N, C-alpha and C positions, 0 to 999 in steps of 0.2 A: 264461867263459861255465862258468853253473851246471851242476854234473851232475844233472838233475833225476830220474835214474834212481836214481842215490846218494840224493837227498833224498826221494822217495818209498820205497826201503828204510828209511831213518832211521826212519819214523815206523812200517812195519809191523814193524819189529826192537823199539821201545820199546812199541806196543802189544802182543808176544804176552809179550813178555818181564814187562814189569807185571801183566800180568794172571796169568801163571803164578806170579809169586812171589806174589802175593795170592789166588794160588788162588778166584779170583772174576773175574769181568767178560766182556767183550765182544770179541773180537782179529778177529769177522771183520769190521765194519761199519768200523772205521778201518784197516785191511788193504784193504779193499776202497776206502774214499775218501781213500786217499792220493795218489794221481795230481790228482784233482780240488782238494786239498789242495794241493799245489804249485803246481797252476794259479792258484791264487786269490791264496793268501798269499805266491806268489812275484812273481806279476807285476801285478796289481791290489789287492791289501787296501791302504789307506791306514792307520797306526796306526803308534803311537811305545810300542816295550815300555816306554820309560822315563817314561812318562808315558800308562797307559790309559786316563785319563779324559778324554785332551785333546777339547777342544767338538765339532771340524769332524772326527774321526774316521766311518771305516765303522763300521758296526756288522756284525759277525759272528755269528749262531746259529747253531750246532749241535743243530736238532730233533730229531732221532734221538740225543738224550742219552745212552743206553745205549753210545753208539761215543768215549765220554769221553773216550779215551784218544788220539782224533784229537786234541782240542786242548788236553791237558794237555802232549802233544808238540809239539804244534806255538808253543805259548808257552814253552814249555824251549827249544825251537832256536832262533825269533828271537829272543830275548831279555830275555823279561818275569823278574821278579824269583819264578822257579820253577824252583828248583835241583832237580838228578838228585837229591838227595836223598829230595825229595817225591815224584817220580814210583816210587821204590822202595817208597817210604809211600803206593802207590795202594789207596785203599781201608783205611789204617789211622787209625785215632781219632784226631781233631784234625788229620788231615792236611790240607794244601791239594786232594789231590786225591782228592776224595770219590768214591763210586759214580756217580755223576748231577753234572753240573759244576752250581756252584753260584754264582751270584754274590755279592760281599760278603766271601766265601772265599778264592777265589784271582784273582789279579790278569790282568787281562783280558777276564773269563768277563762274557758281556751281561747274562744272564740266567739264571735257574737251571731246566733244561730236566731233562725223565725223564719226565713224563704226556705220551705222544705226543701230536702236533696241536697242542699248547699252543704250541712254540717256535714254528715256522713261522706261529701264530695271534698270539705276541708281535711278532716280525718287521713284521707288516702294524701293527702299532701303534706299532712305532718307525719306519716308514716313513711311516705319516703323522704322526708330531709333526714329522719332516723336513720336511715337505713343507709342512704348517701355518708353521713359525716360518719357512721359506725366504720365505713369501707375506706374513708380516706383517713381517718384519726384512730381510729383503734388500734393495738400490736399487741404481738403477742402478749399474753399473761397479764393484759392490761384494756380491760373493755369499758373504757371509759365511758363511750356510749353505748348504753344496753338500757332501752325500754321502751314498753307496749304502747302502743295507743287503741283506745277504747272509744266506741259510739255506741249510744244505744238512737235505736231509729224505730219510724212506724211505718203504718202503712201507705202514708202520705210523700215522706220520704223515696219508700219504691213506688211510686206511681211516677213521680217526677221521673222526668228521662234523663235531668243531669245523673241520676244514681246509676244508669246503666252505663253513661260514659265514662264515671270514677271508677266504678265498680271492674266493670269490664278490666282496666288500667291496672289496677290495683291485683288483678290476680295476674296478669301479663310480668308486672313488676316481681311479684312472689315476694310481696309484703307480707309475709309471714308474722309480722309482729303487729298488726293488724288486727282486731279483736272486735265485734261487731254484734249487738246482742241485738234481735228483731222482735220488737214489743206486737206482737201478733194477736191482736185483741178483735180482729174483725170490724171494727167498727169508726166510721168518720162524721164530717158534721151534718150528712145526707142519710145517717143509718147505715146499716149489712151494707158491706163493701163487696159483696158477693155478687151481685148486677154486674158490677162495672171495673170491678178488680180482680179477673180469672188468671192471674200469673199463676204459675207452680215456681215462687220464691226459691224452695231450695234447689228444684231441678236448672232454676235460672243459672244461679252463682256458681253451682258445680260446674257448667259451662264456659264459666269465666274462669275458672281455675282455681277456685276458693274450696275449701273446707268447711263440710256443712253439717253443727251438729244436732240432733232432733228432728222433729218441736217434741220442744220437755216443757217441766210444769213449771212455768213462769212464777209462780209463787211458790215453788219450794228451792228455800234461799239453800239450803244444800248440796241440791242437782244443781241448779246454776251455777254454783259457786267449782263444783266438780268438772261442767262442762268448761270452765272458763278454764281450769287445771288445766284440762285437755288441749284446748284450745292453744297453749301456749307454750306445748311442746313441737308444734309445726315445725317444721325445715324450711318450708318452701311455698306455704299457702298461707294467704289470709283467712280467716274463720269467722261463719257466719254462725251464731246460734238461736236457733230460732224459741224461741218462748212464746206460750201459749199464754197468754191473759182473761184478764176481764178488766175492762175499761171501769173506773170508780169500785174498784174494789171494797166490798165492805159496807157499800149503800146498798141496803135492803130492795130499797124500788128504783135505784139510778144506775144500777151496777149493770153491764153489758145492753147500754142503750147511748144512744146519741144525743140522750139530756144529761148525760154524764162529762160530753168533752170541754162543750165551752160555755155553762153559764154553772154559776154558784148553784150549790145544794137545797139550800134554802135552811132556817134554823130548825123546823122540823126534821128533815131527813140527816140533819148534821145531826140532831139528836138521838135518832133513830140508827145513825151509823156508829155512833159512841159507845150506843149498848150494843151494839152487833159486835163490835171487834172487842170489846172490852175495854175503854178508854173512857176512863171514870174521872177526868179534870179538865178543868177551864179551858177556855180558849185560849193559847198559848201560853200554856201551862207546862212546862217541863219536867220531868223526875229527876231529881242527882243521879240514879240507877241509869237511865237513859242517856244523859249526858256521858255517864261512865263506860256504857258500854260503845257507845260511838267516837267517843274522842281519841282522835289521831294523832295529837301533838307528839306525844312520847316516842312513840314509832316511827312515826315522821322524822321526828329529830334523830333519831337512832338512825335511819335509814340512809339521810345524808349526812350524818357524822362519818358514816362507813363510805359514801361514795366520797366522800372531802380525805378522806386516809385514803384510801385507793387512790384519787386525782395526785396527792403529794407525789405517791410513789412514782406515777405517771411523771409527774413535773421533773422529778429528778433526773428520770431515766430520758425523757423525749422532751427538755425544755422548750424548746422552739415548736415543736408541736401544741404544747400546754399552752404557749401563748396566744397563737394562732386560734386555736378553738377556742378563747376566751374572747379575743380580739370577735371573732366573729359572731358568736353569741349576744355580743354587747351591741352587734350592728354598727362598728365604726369600722371607717373606712382605714384603709394604710395611712403611715404618715406621709409616704411620699406621693399619695391622689393628688393635690393640690398641682404637683409638678409634672404627674402626668396630663391631668386636664391641660395646662398650658403648654407642651409641649404636642399636644395631639391638636389643640385648639391651633398653635401656630404652624404647624405641619401642614394641616387642612389649607390655610390662610396661603401658606408660601408656595406650596404643589399649584393650589387654584383649580382644581379640577372640575371638569365638564361631566358629573355623573348625576344619573337619578338620585336622589335625595333616602331611597331605599338601599342602593350603593354607598352611600354615603354615610349611611348607618353603621354596615356592615365594613365599613373604614375603621369609624370609632369604634367599635365593641374590639374589630383587630388589639387597639391598643387597650381598651379596658378589659378586655376577659384576660389578656396577658395579665396585667396587674392585679385584675382581683380573682381572686381564686373561688370567691362568693359566689359570683356572677354567671347563674344555673338557667341555658337558655332552651329556647323551645320551638316549634311551630305547628300547625293543625295543619300539616300535611301539604306548606305551603313553603317549606325550608329553600327552594329551589328561586322563589318569588320571593317572598321575606326577607331573603340573606339575612337572617338568625343566626348561621352558622359561623366559625373561623376556625385557624389554626389552633386556639389552643382549648377549643371547645366540640371534643369530637364526638359522635352520637353513644348516649348513653345503652347499655347494653346490659341484661344480665344473662348468666349460665344456666344448664338446667338445673343446678343445685340454689338458684336463686342467689348466688353471687355476683356482685358486681364485678361486667369484663373491665380487665386493665390494659394497658398497652405493653411495652417493653420497658419503661421508665415507671412503671408503677402507677400510672394515674387512671383512672375512669373516668368516662362518660360525662361530658356537663352540657350536651345539648339532647333535647327530648323531642321523640315522634310521636308527637299525641295523636294523631290520627286526625280522622274526620271529629274534631269535638271541641269544639270553641270554646263553649260554656263549660264544660269539662275543666281544658284548660286553665283557662280564668280563674276559678275556684279552686282549683288542686293549685295552684301557684298561690292564693290566696294562705295554703294550710300551710305552704312550704315557709313564707314567708311569716307566719305565725309561731310557727315552729322554730326557728332562728337559724343562724348559720349560711343561709345564702341570701341572695338579692334576685330572685325570680324575674325571666322575662320572657313573653313570647307572642309570637307573630300569627296575623292572618289578614285577610282585604279588612279595608278600614268596612267595607257597608255589611260586613258580617260583627263586626262589632255590636249590633242586634244582640247575636246568639248569647253574648259573653256579659251584655251590659248590666245585667242582675248581679253579677260576682264582682265590675267593677266598681259597681254601685256598693256595694259591701264591703270591698278595700279600703272604697274613700270611707266609709263609717268606722271602719275600724281604722284608718289612721296606719297603713302598712304601706311599705316603700315595693312595689310590684310594679313592672312597665312591660305596655302593650304595644307593639310594634304594629300597627297599622297602613299595611301599605297600598297602593292602586286606589288613592287616595281623592280620586276624582274622574270627571268626565274622560279627563288624558289615560284610562287605561284602554277608550276605543273600544273597538268595535264588542267588546262584550255584552254592551249594551245596559240598559239602567237597571237591570238587576242587579250587575255588580256595581256600577257608576256610584256612588256617593254625593247623594247631595244636600240632605240635614246630619249627617253623623258626625261633621264639626261640632256644631251648632248645638246638638243634640249633648254630643259629651260636655262640652263645656256648661253645663248646666247643672252637671252634678257636683254637686258641694265638694272644698278638698281633691277633686283631682286637678293635676295640672295637664293641661294639652297644647301641645309644641306642634305647629306645621311651618318646620323650617324650610326656608329658598334655597340654600347650597349647603356645601362641605362645615365649612363653618358654623352656621347656624345650630347644622346637627348634631357635630361634634358639643357644642354649648347645649343643645337640649339635653345629649345625655348625661353631659357632666352633671348638670341644674337635677335632672330625674334621679341621681346616684346619690345627691347627697338631699336628697327629700326625703329624710328617716320616717318623716309621719304622714306620707300620703304617695297614693302612685301616679303615674305618668301614661297618659297615651302623647306617641308618635305618630304622627299623620305625617307620611313619605311618599311620593310618588313614584308611577311606573317610570316615567318621560325623563328624560335626560334637562337637567337645569343647567343654566351657565353658572359658574362663580361670578358672586357680584362685588364688584371694585368697595372696598372699604377704606381708600385713601390711605394716608401716609400718619397712622394711628400707634401708637405705643401696643402694642401687641401685648398683652396683658390680661387674661380671661376672667381674672378673679379681683380684680379691681372693682371697689364700690363705692365711688366717689359720686357725689351727688350732679356734679356736674356735667360728668363724659355721657353724652345722650347720642354719640356717634361712633362707629367703626367697633372693633373687635369688646373693648372695656365695657357698651353698654348691652351686647346681645341678651346677655346673661336676665336683666333687667324686662324680659318680654318685647319689648318696644324701640326702637331708635332710630334717628336720624340715619338714612341711608345716602341720601345725596343731596343739596341744598342748590339753588339755582345755578350757582356757581361752577356747578360741576359740568353744565351742559352751556358754560359761558355767557351766564348773565350775571351781572352783577348788582342783584338789588333784592329785597324783599319778596318774600314767599307770596303770591295772590291766593296759590291754595295749596291742600296739602292731601297728597295719594297717598292711605294704608292701603297695606297689600301684605298676604301671606302665603309660601310655600311659593308654589308654580308662577301664581301672576307677580311676582313682584320682579321677574322681567319685562311684565308688560307695560308695569308702573313707570319704569326707565327708560322703556321705548317711546312710553305716554309724554314723559318728561321733554325727551331730546323732540318730538315733535311739537309740543306745545311752545318748548324756546326760539322756535324757527320760529314761530309767529308774536317773539316778545311776550310769550304768557308765563310770570314765573312759578313753577312746581315746587317744592318738598316733597319728597319721599319718605314714607315712614316703612321699613318692615315690622310686622308684626307676626312673632313665629310665636308670640305664646300671651295669646288675652289673657288667659288665667293670671299668669305671672305680672301682665303688665300692671294690672288689676289692682295687683297687691305694692305697688309702688306708691311713693310719695307723693301728695297734690303736686307739690315744688316742680318734681321730674316728670309727672305729668303733662301739668303745663307744658312745660319748654321743649318736649316732642311734639304738643299739639298745642300751638298756640290759640287762646281763645279767639281772636279775633280773624283769625283764616277758614277760611270753608275747608270740610273736608268731605273727600269720596272715598269710600272702601271699593277693592278689588278682590272678589272670593270666589272661586267658583262652585257655592253653593249657596245653601237656604240666607237671606238676607238678615233677617231679624235682627240675629245677634248683634248687627253692625249698629243701629239705632242710637245704642248708647251712647256711642262715641260722641252724638250730636252731628251726625254725618248730614249732608243735605241729597246725595243720592249711593246707589249702591251698585256698583256693576254685578249682578249674580247670577243664581239661577234660582228661582221659586217652584220650577218643576222637573220631571224625572227627564233623564236623560235621553240619549240615542244611541242606536249602533250603527257605526260607523268611525270611521280613521279619526283618529284624534285631531288632526291638522282639520278637517272637515269641520268635527262637532266645535272648536276653539271659534270658528266663524261662523257658525249657525248660531250662537248661543251670545256671541258679541263679544268675545276675548278675542279680542286684538288690542294691539296701539292703537288704531286710528277709532275705534269706539269707546274707550277709555277716554282720548284727548277729546272726543266731543262730547261727553258726559261733562268732562271737567269745563270745557267752554260754553254748555248749556245751563250748570252753576253759577257759573260769575256770570250769564245774559242775565239773570234772573232779578 
């Protein structure tokens, strides 16, 4: 029989020792949740330390990620590739034990947590992905996708508004394999939470449609284990287990105080704690019997082997399904995807439609959602405005028993109505992507990207393929006024490292933007799309091959995927002379650049027009390509309906932009008021050349 008290003491000792050595960290939460961890990781969690990416493993999320030493201790003790030296290097540069858990850095970490509330929201996304994959791939006698998602969370996660958004959806979606354990210790950085956190948390979760167990004694591992066993029996509800605990459990003078939260206990208090919990071992000294009690390698290997046997039978019975599941979980696109891209881009070029880029996005999505069953769409209550739905993506619905509703062909919905929950949508999509099997995309207005921003940042930090569809991208939306008109948002999003930002100008550019986003396996993408119609831009007589990578191609369809390309030379407007200036423009403003080019040509001023659908993509190109598009000896003028700051890095002499908020009026009135006219662009070019 395992010594559960000693198992918990091992976690407490490692937490306080690592934080003390780093002279930084949060020992209280790991010490308080140690018994909860013994119950879950010792009795229930299905995982294989020797293969952290086993397809049908349970997912564990430490939503209160400041307690990172809890999960680092668990990973080390259960047999993951996280040696004791890494625990000794807690919070040290380039160690695998960062201050907060980071996916892709530490084996066994499922998501990067730290911003409170997002971990539990990621867990909702993971549980949703599991449920949808099970519905799509499982067959009678073959429950090949069948695992739970567990999350630990604290008061801070529950105070953050995003937890309301996500947990409400979890109840509506009847995610019965989602089990959250609430570390109810009543303490945060400022002290006892009672004066500022008076929620009745159990009743709140019951109102969401959750099963609630407890409050229970979070320091009785047997009681916690029984609660988890009960939670696993739920057929139609996620479960919240309320665990009453003491932060810093075991510390004679710091337990149940804010002092235990975010600072080392100190050498004297650690000595007292060792005596109090009966831990008579030096720092980082772990007895063999503790390793024996915790080690999960043999059990995990057996569980994975059992699943592999089941999968082999599934593969024999349903070979096509098995192959498709493995492809999707690996994040690989179908072999015919490149041809789908070519057909879609050439189709857009051939039709040359004048539509809003939000409509162009939907046209591209019609092709891509038909070709990619892993595309899982949605909108934050703006489907009719974002145009994120397609013929291939009916609305996702669940019946009263919690099953995915399917159509006559046995296909479930692939478009999610998130409701007015932009932040929740963004972080749930992160969880879906982290689980695997889907490429999530979701829509809202660009001005509301502020609500989603931290989850977008987390997607970029975690290198996850998520696509944000942001429509109504400028003052072009008109009468709704400055509350809805995006000014600084494009520039702000471009500042997020590892986020691709596209603002396409027509149907072909939009199709290419989607294609690049879908191929960006290790980064999220933001598509900024117009409400107003945009004319198709002439591309000249070029070879229509959207996948060409030749360095010499700086114009036409071949070059769109490089983020910026030469759209029109002076010869396009009858001037056979070298360009005297270059106009760079994005999105709806590219048409202004072309009209200004024509006006200037009438005065014998030769201008090159460069369309820049993606500055972030263009910035990754070679120096040779960038200098070919933007010659060093030619003055540059940028045009974009937004903040001007980001354009100066391109060596521009002037920017036609907006550095104030918008106004409420019809779009044509606003364009004239703010100077977004061909005449003003032409005059700006003339002023630059006159200097």
